C-alpha positions as CSV (number, residue, x, y, z in Angstrom):
1,M,114.3,99.4,59.8
2,N,112.9,101.0,63.0
3,D,114.5,103.7,65.2
4,F,115.7,101.1,67.8
5,E,117.5,99.1,65.1
6,K,119.2,102.3,63.8
7,M,120.2,103.1,67.4
8,R,121.7,99.6,67.9
9,Q,123.6,99.8,64.6
10,E,124.9,103.2,65.5
11,L,126.1,102.0,68.9
12,I,127.9,99.1,67.3
13,K,129.4,101.3,64.6
14,N,130.7,103.8,67.1
15,G,132.1,101.2,69.5
16,K,129.7,102.1,72.2
17,A,127.8,98.8,72.5
18,D,130.2,97.4,75.1
19,Q,130.0,100.5,77.2
20,L,126.3,100.3,77.2
21,K,126.4,96.6,78.0
22,N,128.6,97.4,81.0
23,V,126.1,100.0,82.3
24,V,123.2,97.7,81.8
25,N,125.0,94.9,83.7
26,S,125.7,97.3,86.6
27,A,123.9,96.9,90.0
28,E,121.3,99.5,88.9
29,G,120.8,97.8,85.6
30,Q,120.2,94.4,87.3
31,K,117.6,95.9,89.7
32,I,115.8,97.5,86.8
33,G,115.9,94.2,84.8
34,K,114.0,92.6,87.6
35,M,111.3,95.3,87.6
36,V,110.7,95.2,83.8
37,D,109.1,92.4,81.8
38,G,112.0,91.9,79.4
39,N,110.1,89.8,76.9
40,A,107.3,92.3,76.7
41,L,109.8,95.1,76.2
42,K,111.7,93.2,73.5
43,K,108.4,92.6,71.7
44,A,107.4,96.2,71.9
45,I,110.8,97.3,70.5
46,A,110.7,94.7,67.7
47,E,107.2,95.9,66.8
48,G,108.1,99.5,67.0
49,D,105.5,100.0,69.8
50,K,106.8,103.4,71.0
51,D,103.9,103.9,73.4
52,T,104.7,100.8,75.4
53,V,108.4,101.5,75.3
54,N,107.8,105.1,76.5
55,R,105.5,103.8,79.3
56,V,108.2,101.4,80.5
57,L,110.9,104.0,80.3
58,A,108.8,106.5,82.3
59,Q,108.2,103.8,84.9
60,V,111.9,103.0,85.1
61,L,112.9,106.6,85.3
62,S,110.5,107.3,88.1
63,T,112.7,105.1,90.4
64,D,116.0,106.0,92.1
65,E,117.7,103.1,90.3
66,G,116.3,104.2,86.9
67,K,117.7,107.7,87.5
68,A,121.1,106.4,88.5
69,L,121.2,104.1,85.4
70,A,120.2,107.0,83.1
71,K,123.0,109.1,84.7
72,K,125.5,106.3,84.1
73,I,124.4,105.9,80.5
74,S,124.7,109.6,79.9
75,E,128.2,109.7,81.4
76,S,129.2,106.7,79.3
77,F,128.4,108.6,76.2
78,G,130.1,111.8,77.4
79,K,126.9,113.8,78.1
80,K,127.5,114.8,81.7
């Protein structure tokens, strides 16, 4: 089991998956979804390709939308 699968299971177990889904479906999340090749990201996550995932995250977090989305995620999990 890779780190992302552990994270997914932890989110489900702690009842946070729906909160994360709401944030991802927000306006910022939708804009970022259009910027990122979702299939390539899913493949990288499934294969545990941390370099690709980190590169995509760095790209996303360099945008205003990415920063806003990261803030919403942080707030959703009580880390303000």
